[in-house]
C-alpha positions as CSV (number, residue, x, y, z in Angstrom):
1,M,10.8,-20.8,-15.6
2,S,11.2,-17.2,-16.6
3,W,12.4,-14.5,-14.2
4,R,12.2,-10.7,-14.3
5,V,14.6,-7.9,-13.4
6,W,14.4,-4.3,-12.2
7,L,17.2,-1.8,-12.0
8,A,17.8,-0.7,-8.4
9,V,20.5,0.6,-6.1
10,V,21.7,-2.1,-3.7
11,V,22.3,0.1,-0.6
12,V,20.0,2.8,0.7
13,C,21.2,5.2,3.3
14,T,18.9,8.2,2.7
15,G,18.3,9.8,6.1
16,C,20.7,7.6,8.0
17,G,23.2,10.3,8.5
18,A,26.2,7.9,8.5
19,S,28.5,6.1,6.1
20,L,28.3,2.6,4.8
21,T,29.9,-0.2,6.8
22,G,30.9,-3.8,5.9
23,S,33.1,-5.1,3.2
24,G,34.3,-8.4,1.7
25,D,31.9,-11.1,2.7
26,D,29.4,-8.7,4.2
27,L,26.8,-6.7,2.4
28,P,27.4,-3.0,2.7
29,L,25.1,-1.7,5.5
30,C,23.9,1.8,6.5
31,T,23.3,3.1,9.9
32,V,20.0,4.0,11.4
33,D,21.6,6.7,13.5
34,S,25.1,7.8,14.4
35,T,25.2,5.9,17.6
36,Q,24.0,2.5,16.4
37,P,25.9,1.3,13.3
38,C,24.4,-1.7,11.6
39,A,27.8,-3.4,11.8
40,Q,27.1,-3.9,15.5
41,V,23.7,-5.5,14.9
42,G,24.4,-7.9,12.2
43,N,23.7,-8.2,8.5
44,L,20.1,-7.0,8.3
45,A,19.8,-6.9,4.4
46,G,16.1,-6.0,3.8
47,H,16.7,-4.0,0.5
48,V,14.4,-6.5,-1.2
49,A,11.6,-8.5,0.4
50,A,9.6,-11.4,-1.0
51,G,6.3,-12.2,0.6
52,E,3.6,-14.7,0.0
53,T,2.4,-13.4,-3.4
54,H,4.0,-10.0,-3.5
55,S,7.4,-8.4,-3.4
56,C,9.0,-5.1,-2.4
57,A,12.3,-3.3,-2.8
58,L,13.9,-0.1,-1.7
59,A,14.4,2.6,-4.4
60,S,17.5,4.8,-4.3
61,D,15.6,7.5,-2.5
62,G,14.6,5.2,0.3
63,T,10.9,4.8,-0.8
64,A,9.4,1.4,-1.0
65,V,8.2,-0.1,-4.3
66,C,6.0,-3.2,-4.3
67,W,4.4,-5.4,-6.9
68,G,2.3,-8.6,-7.2
69,S,-0.9,-9.2,-5.2
70,N,-2.5,-6.1,-3.7
71,V,-5.9,-7.5,-2.6
72,S,-5.3,-6.0,0.9
73,G,-3.1,-3.1,0.1
74,E,0.1,-5.0,0.8
75,S,1.7,-3.6,-2.4
76,A,0.6,0.0,-1.7
77,P,3.3,1.4,0.6
78,P,3.1,4.9,2.2
79,P,5.4,7.6,0.7
80,D,7.8,7.3,3.6
81,R,11.6,6.6,3.4
82,F,12.8,3.3,4.8
83,V,16.1,1.5,5.6
84,H,14.6,-2.1,5.9
85,L,11.6,-4.0,4.5
86,A,9.8,-7.2,5.3
87,A,7.0,-8.8,3.4
88,G,4.4,-11.3,4.8
89,S,1.2,-12.8,3.4
90,D,-1.2,-9.8,3.1
91,E,1.0,-7.1,4.6
92,T,4.4,-5.4,4.5
93,C,6.3,-3.6,7.2
94,G,9.3,-1.3,7.0
95,V,11.7,0.5,9.3
96,R,11.6,4.2,8.5
97,T,14.8,6.3,8.4
98,D,14.0,7.6,11.8
99,G,13.8,4.1,13.2
100,T,10.0,3.9,13.6
101,I,7.9,1.1,11.9
102,A,5.2,1.4,9.4
103,C,3.0,-1.5,8.2
104,W,0.6,-1.6,5.3
105,G,-1.9,-4.1,4.0
106,E,-4.8,-5.8,5.8
107,G,-5.6,-9.5,5.4
108,P,-9.2,-10.8,5.5
109,Y,-9.0,-11.8,9.2
110,A,-7.7,-8.6,10.8
111,Q,-4.0,-8.7,9.9
112,L,-1.0,-6.7,11.1
113,A,-1.9,-3.3,9.7
114,K,-5.0,-3.2,12.0
115,Y,-2.7,-3.6,15.0
116,S,-0.3,-0.7,15.3
117,P,3.3,-1.7,15.5
118,P,5.1,-0.7,18.8
119,D,6.6,2.7,19.4
120,G,10.3,3.2,19.6
121,V,13.4,3.1,17.5
122,F,14.1,-0.1,15.6
123,L,16.7,-1.6,13.3
124,Q,14.9,-4.4,11.7
125,V,11.4,-5.9,11.3
126,S,10.3,-9.4,10.3
127,V,6.7,-10.5,9.3
128,S,5.4,-14.1,9.2
129,R,3.6,-15.5,6.2
130,K,0.9,-17.5,8.0
131,V,-2.4,-16.9,6.3
132,G,-5.4,-16.1,8.4
133,E,-5.6,-14.7,11.9
134,D,-2.3,-16.1,13.0
135,Q,-0.1,-13.5,11.5
136,H,2.6,-12.0,13.7
137,A,5.6,-9.7,13.4
138,C,8.7,-9.0,15.5
139,A,11.1,-6.1,15.4
140,L,14.6,-5.5,16.7
141,R,14.8,-2.5,18.9
142,A,17.9,-0.2,18.8
143,D,18.8,-1.4,22.3
144,G,19.0,-5.0,21.1
145,E,15.6,-6.2,22.6
146,I,12.9,-7.8,20.5
147,L,9.3,-6.8,20.5
148,C,6.5,-8.9,18.8
149,W,2.8,-8.2,18.2
150,Q,-0.4,-9.5,16.6
151,D,-1.3,-13.2,17.1
152,C,0.6,-14.6,20.1
153,S,-1.4,-17.9,20.6
154,E,1.6,-20.2,20.2
155,G,4.1,-18.2,22.3
156,Q,5.7,-16.6,19.2
157,C,5.5,-13.1,20.8
158,Q,7.4,-13.9,24.0
159,P,11.1,-13.5,23.2
160,P,13.7,-13.9,25.9
161,R,15.8,-11.0,27.0
162,G,18.5,-9.8,24.6
163,P,20.6,-8.3,23.4
164,F,20.0,-9.5,19.9
165,K,21.3,-8.4,16.5
166,Q,18.6,-10.0,14.2
167,V,15.1,-11.4,14.4
168,A,13.2,-13.8,12.0
169,T,9.6,-14.9,12.1
170,G,8.0,-18.2,10.8
171,Q,4.5,-19.7,11.1
172,G,3.7,-19.5,14.8
173,Y,7.3,-19.1,16.0
174,S,10.2,-16.6,16.0
175,C,14.0,-16.8,16.3
176,G,16.6,-14.2,17.3
177,L,20.3,-14.1,16.7
178,R,22.1,-12.9,19.9
179,T,24.9,-10.4,19.8
180,G,27.2,-13.2,21.0
181,G,26.3,-15.4,17.9
182,S,24.0,-17.9,19.5
183,I,20.4,-18.4,18.3
184,A,17.2,-18.5,20.5
185,C,13.8,-19.5,19.2
186,W,10.4,-19.4,20.8
187,G,6.8,-20.5,19.9
188,R,5.6,-23.4,17.8
189,N,8.0,-26.3,17.7
190,D,6.2,-29.3,16.2
191,D,8.8,-29.7,13.5
192,G,11.7,-28.7,15.6
193,Q,11.8,-25.2,14.1
194,A,12.2,-23.7,17.5
195,S,15.1,-25.9,18.5
196,P,18.2,-24.3,16.9
197,P,21.6,-25.9,16.9
198,A,24.4,-24.6,19.1
199,G,27.2,-22.6,17.6
200,N,28.3,-19.2,16.6
201,F,26.2,-17.6,13.8
202,V,26.2,-14.3,11.8
203,Q,22.8,-14.4,10.1
204,I,19.5,-16.2,10.4
205,A,16.4,-16.7,8.1
206,A,13.1,-18.2,9.0
207,G,10.9,-19.9,6.5
208,D,7.4,-21.2,7.1
209,F,8.4,-24.3,9.0
210,H,12.2,-24.3,8.9
211,N,15.2,-22.1,9.4
212,C,18.6,-21.6,8.0
213,A,21.6,-19.7,9.4
214,V,25.1,-18.7,8.4
215,R,27.7,-19.8,10.8
216,A,30.7,-17.7,11.7
217,D,32.8,-19.9,9.4
218,R,30.3,-19.1,6.6
219,T,28.9,-22.6,6.3
220,V,25.1,-23.0,6.6
221,A,23.0,-24.9,9.1
222,C,19.3,-25.6,8.7
223,W,16.7,-27.1,11.0
224,G,13.0,-27.7,11.3
225,G,10.5,-29.2,8.9
226,D,12.0,-30.9,5.8
227,L,9.4,-31.7,3.2
228,G,11.9,-32.1,0.4
229,G,15.5,-31.2,1.4
230,E,15.0,-27.6,2.5
231,T,17.1,-28.2,5.6
232,R,19.9,-29.9,3.8
233,P,22.2,-27.1,2.5
234,P,25.1,-27.8,0.2
235,A,28.7,-27.5,1.2
236,G,30.5,-24.3,0.8
237,T,30.7,-20.8,2.3
238,F,27.9,-18.2,2.2
239,S,27.4,-14.5,3.0
240,Q,23.6,-14.7,3.4
241,V,20.7,-17.2,3.4
242,A,17.0,-17.0,3.0
243,A,14.2,-19.5,3.7
244,G,10.9,-20.0,1.9
245,A,8.0,-22.3,2.4
246,Y,9.6,-25.5,1.2
247,F,13.0,-24.3,-0.2
248,S,16.0,-22.4,0.8
249,V,18.5,-20.2,-1.1
250,G,21.8,-18.7,-0.2
251,V,24.3,-16.2,-1.6
252,R,27.8,-17.9,-1.8
253,I,30.9,-16.0,-0.9
254,D,31.7,-15.8,-4.6
255,T,28.2,-14.2,-5.1
256,T,26.7,-17.1,-7.0
257,L,23.4,-18.5,-5.7
258,A,22.7,-22.0,-4.4
259,G,19.2,-23.3,-3.8
260,W,18.0,-26.5,-2.0
261,G,14.7,-28.1,-1.3
262,D,12.1,-29.3,-3.8
263,G,8.9,-29.5,-1.8
264,G,9.1,-33.3,-1.8
265,G,7.6,-33.3,-5.3
266,Y,4.4,-31.8,-4.0
267,I,5.3,-28.2,-4.4
268,D,6.7,-26.4,-7.4
269,T,9.7,-24.7,-5.8
270,P,11.8,-22.1,-7.7
271,T,15.0,-22.7,-9.6
272,T,17.7,-20.2,-8.9
273,P,19.2,-18.2,-11.7
274,A,22.9,-18.3,-12.6
275,D,23.7,-14.6,-12.2
276,L,25.8,-13.1,-9.4
277,F,23.9,-11.7,-6.4
278,R,24.5,-9.5,-3.4
279,E,21.3,-10.3,-1.5
280,V,18.4,-12.7,-1.7
281,S,14.9,-12.9,-0.1
282,A,12.6,-16.0,-0.2
283,G,8.9,-15.8,-0.4
284,A,6.5,-18.7,-0.1
285,L,7.1,-20.1,-3.6
286,H,9.2,-17.4,-5.2
287,A,12.4,-15.4,-4.5
288,C,13.9,-12.0,-5.3
289,G,17.4,-10.9,-5.1
290,V,19.7,-7.9,-5.8
291,R,22.2,-8.8,-8.5
292,A,25.8,-7.8,-8.4
293,D,25.1,-5.1,-11.0
294,G,22.3,-3.6,-8.9
295,V,19.4,-5.2,-10.7
296,V,16.6,-6.7,-8.7
297,A,15.6,-10.1,-10.1
298,C,12.7,-12.4,-9.1
299,W,12.0,-16.0,-10.0
300,G,9.6,-18.8,-9.2
301,N,5.8,-18.8,-8.9
302,D,4.4,-15.7,-10.7
303,R,0.7,-16.3,-10.3
304,D,0.0,-12.8,-8.9
305,G,2.9,-11.0,-10.7
306,Q,5.2,-11.2,-7.7
307,C,8.1,-11.9,-10.1
308,D,7.3,-8.9,-12.3
309,P,8.9,-5.8,-10.9
310,P,7.6,-2.6,-12.4
311,S,9.4,-1.2,-15.4
312,G,10.2,2.3,-16.4
313,L,11.3,3.4,-13.0
314,S,14.1,6.0,-12.6
315,L,16.1,5.0,-9.6
């Protein structure tokens, strides 16, 4: 299966007013303000975001660039500058450089953009990929608390008290990584997706029905629905992991990619490329990542052009 690339700068700190943090196994991170360095709130990544049938990335000036499906405006971002992006089914959200949240796109059943995101200063946002009225989003506030909005019918908008350093949303459930390294999940739990393992973790990713997380020792644990191996990670050490609908993908410490899960033979899941990567994001049936040379590459299902980043951009 072919995959496409787009030249981009990996780290965006426009408007952050602070230096990069993190080295070695961690992605370089920028600060949202001078009092809340990202190093204290976890590896938030978010420079590239793969959604249901569209994808987005941060340009070097902090603006969002999106491609793929745009039936609801999900690939038409405002001209704001951002430090973090998250893509869902028919919508995209981003944390602006001042910490406020903007969402764009509107699904056929009154999706996220029709419901204003909460006010405040935030570090990260996560958007679920559930099609229809049951979309929801959660955001990590600068004080470590999580706020969620939109559909809350399965308890996915009722997080416990923090402080947290990351949030991730799936179909009808949400999970948060506490500052102490433990994971809490809430909402739908029919596949065990809201029953995380005990342990000390540094990063978490929510798919549609399953989750994966990087432990403090850099091994990966996954739990929840397992149609075809998406919760059975390989051995080895990782810097980051992402979860799709029926597959998972992670960036190893040596910056190679590893993918697992094949949809049980019912779903055509993406095959990971062999290049070196700094960051990866999993959509429903495709993925995008930032290569070690600063190029954004996408692979997998390309039905709506979600694997075709725009060309001719000066970044």
